[in-house]
C-alpha positions in Angstrom: 0.1 0.1 0.0 1.6 3.6 -1.0 2.9 5.0 2.0 3.9 2.5 4.3 6.5 -0.7 3.9 7.8 -4.1 5.4 10.5 -3.1 7.7 11.9 -6.3 7.2 12.4 -5.5 3.4 15.7 -6.9 2.2 15.7 -7.2 -1.6 15.3 -4.7 -4.0 15.8 -4.6 -8.1 18.0 -8.0 -8.0 19.8 -7.0 -4.9 19.7 -9.1 -1.7 20.6 -6.3 1.2 22.7 -7.3 3.6 21.6 -4.2 5.6 17.8 -4.0 5.3 17.7 -0.4 7.3 19.7 1.0 4.0 16.8 0.0 2.0 14.2 1.0 4.1 15.9 4.8 4.5 16.0 4.7 0.5 12.5 4.2 0.3 11.4 7.0 3.3 10.7 10.5 2.0 11.8 13.3 4.3 7.6 13.9 4.8 7.5 10.8 7.2 10.4 12.0 9.6 13.9 10.8 10.0 16.3 9.0 9.0 15.0 9.7 5.3 16.4 9.5 1.9 18.0 12.9 1.3 21.6 12.3 1.9 21.4 9.0 0.2 19.6 10.6 -2.9 22.7 13.0 -3.0 25.1 10.6 -3.3 23.2 8.3 -5.6 22.9 11.3 -8.1 26.8 11.3 -8.7 26.6 7.4 -8.9 24.0 7.9 -11.6 25.6 10.2 -13.7 29.3 8.3 -13.1 27.1 5.0 -14.7 25.6 6.8 -17.6 28.4 8.4 -18.5 30.7 5.0 -18.6 27.5 3.2 -20.7 27.5 6.2 -22.8 31.1 6.6 -23.1 31.1 3.0 -24.6 28.1 3.1 -26.1 28.9 6.3 -28.7 32.7 5.5 -29.1 33.3 8.2 -31.4 30.8 10.8 -30.2 31.8 14.1 -29.0 31.8 15.4 -25.5 28.9 18.1 -26.2 26.9 15.0 -27.7 28.0 12.6 -24.4 26.8 15.3 -22.1 23.3 15.9 -23.8 22.6 12.2 -23.9 23.2 12.2 -20.3 21.1 14.9 -19.3 18.0 13.3 -21.4 18.9 10.1 -19.5 19.2 11.3 -15.9 16.7 13.8 -16.2 13.4 13.7 -13.9 11.3 11.8 -15.8 13.3 9.6 -16.9 14.3 8.3 -13.5 10.7 8.4 -12.0 10.0 5.9 -15.6 12.9 3.8 -14.3 11.0 3.8 -10.7 7.8 2.5 -11.9 9.3 -0.1 -14.1 10.9 -1.1 -10.8 7.5 -0.7 -9.1 9.1 1.9 -6.3 5.8 3.7 -5.4 4.1 1.2 -3.5 6.8 0.5 -1.1 7.6 4.1 -0.2 7.1 5.5 3.1 5.2 8.7 3.0 4.0 11.6 5.2 0.1 11.8 5.5 -0.1 14.9 3.4 2.6 13.3 0.9 0.1 10.1 0.9 -3.3 12.2 0.7 -2.1 14.2 -2.4 -0.8 11.0 -4.2 2.9 11.3 -3.6 4.1 8.0 -4.5 3.2 8.9 -8.1 4.5 12.0 -8.2 7.9 12.6 -10.7 10.4 14.1 -8.3 9.7 11.8 -5.2 10.3 8.6 -7.5 13.5 10.1 -9.1 14.7 11.2 -6.1 14.0 7.3 -4.7 15.6 6.0 -7.6 18.8 7.7 -6.5 18.5 7.0 -3.0 18.0 3.3 -4.0 21.6 3.8 -6.0 23.3 5.1 -3.1 21.9 2.2 -0.7 23.2 -0.4 -3.1 26.4 1.1 -3.0 26.9 1.7 0.5 25.8 -2.3 1.2 27.5 -3.7 -1.4 30.3 -1.3 -3.1 31.1 0.3 -6.0 31.4 -2.5 -9.0 28.1 -4.5 -7.5 25.8 -1.5 -7.3 27.0 -0.9 -11.5 25.9 -3.9 -12.0 22.7 -3.7 -10.6 22.3 -0.5 -11.9 23.2 -0.1 -15.3 20.6 -2.7 -16.9 18.1 0.2 -15.6 19.2 2.7 -18.3 19.8 -0.3 -21.3 16.6 0.4 -23.0 16.6 4.1 -23.1 20.1 3.9 -24.3 19.2 2.0 -26.9 16.0 4.1 -28.0 18.5 7.8 -28.2 18.5 9.2 -31.2 21.7 9.7 -32.9 24.7 11.4 -31.0 24.0 14.4 -33.3 20.5 14.7 -32.8 20.3 13.8 -29.1 19.0 17.0 -27.1 18.7 19.4 -29.9 15.8 20.6 -31.2 14.9 20.8 -35.0 15.6 24.1 -35.7 19.3 23.5 -34.2 19.7 20.4 -35.9 18.8 22.1 -39.4 21.0 25.2 -38.9 23.7 23.1 -38.2 23.0 20.5 -40.7 23.4 23.4 -43.1 26.3 25.3 -41.2 28.0 22.3 -41.7 27.6 22.8 -45.5 28.1 26.4 -45.6 24.8 26.7 -47.0 22.3 29.5 -46.1 20.4 29.6 -43.3 16.4 29.3 -43.8 13.6 31.6 -43.7 10.9 31.4 -41.6 7.7 33.2 -42.8 4.3 32.9 -40.7 2.0 32.3 -43.3 -1.4 32.5 -41.2 -2.7 32.4 -37.6 -6.2 31.6 -36.7 -8.3 29.9 -34.2 -9.7 31.3 -30.9 -7.7 33.2 -28.1 -7.7 30.0 -26.3 -6.4 27.8 -28.9 -4.1 29.4 -31.5 -3.4 27.7 -34.5 0.1 29.3 -36.1 1.4 27.9 -39.9 4.9 28.9 -40.7 7.0 28.3 -43.8 10.7 27.0 -43.8 12.1 27.7 -47.4 15.9 27.0 -48.2 18.2 28.6 -50.7 20.5 25.8 -50.9 19.0 23.6 -52.0 16.0 24.8 -53.3 13.1 23.3 -50.9 10.3 24.4 -48.6 8.0 22.9 -46.1 5.2 24.0 -43.5 4.5 23.1 -40.3 1.8 24.4 -37.7 1.6 24.3 -34.0 0.1 26.5 -31.0 2.6 29.3 -31.3 4.8 30.4 -33.5 7.8 29.1 -32.5 6.3 25.4 -32.4 5.5 26.0 -36.0 8.5 26.7 -37.0 9.7 23.6 -34.9 7.4 21.6 -36.9 8.2 23.3 -40.2 12.3 22.4 -39.5 11.4 19.2 -38.8 9.4 18.3 -41.9 12.4 19.9 -44.1 15.0 17.3 -41.8 13.0 14.4 -43.0 13.3 15.8 -46.8 16.8 16.2 -46.5 17.4 13.0 -45.4 15.6 11.3 -47.9 17.8 13.0 -50.6 
């Protein structure tokens, strides 16, 4: 039941704890009192970044520092860690204070992500670096495999299109507003993206001019990829 966990819980995510108190602390939110998981979260954050950095370094042997940094940011962001927490079913195991229980804290991304980092630290303190690495790295396998190519990760369509053109010393795209309509609370913008070299034009729609420009740039990238 969310908000409570058995004090005798000893195993989690394939690791059997020699010191189950570490796991209990990792799953205890500060709203439930002390000892809670904030200090473990601090340590776990550093460990997660190390493991993911190493995994990406090996997975993309030719990627530059910028691509590796952007990819790591994608993998360790709050929503990504919360996704891992849901896969591991951490939510129902969390110990929360009455207020957090009432507001559904066991489903909140921030609390779930913090708990993942705390559990990582608990495994490290319980069994050491190598065992922790062995347990934790597989949590990221699916996300790493799903990453776009290094030159695309973490970049929006307009940025990628600009870099594509600059890399070939070609003129930058021109964006033009074609139309704007809809109700005040549901505006629709239509924008064109035009290239001089190669001579192409695409259009995109969005709820803002910026979103429409991104859609048009994305359509242009698809056209260029198909050339």
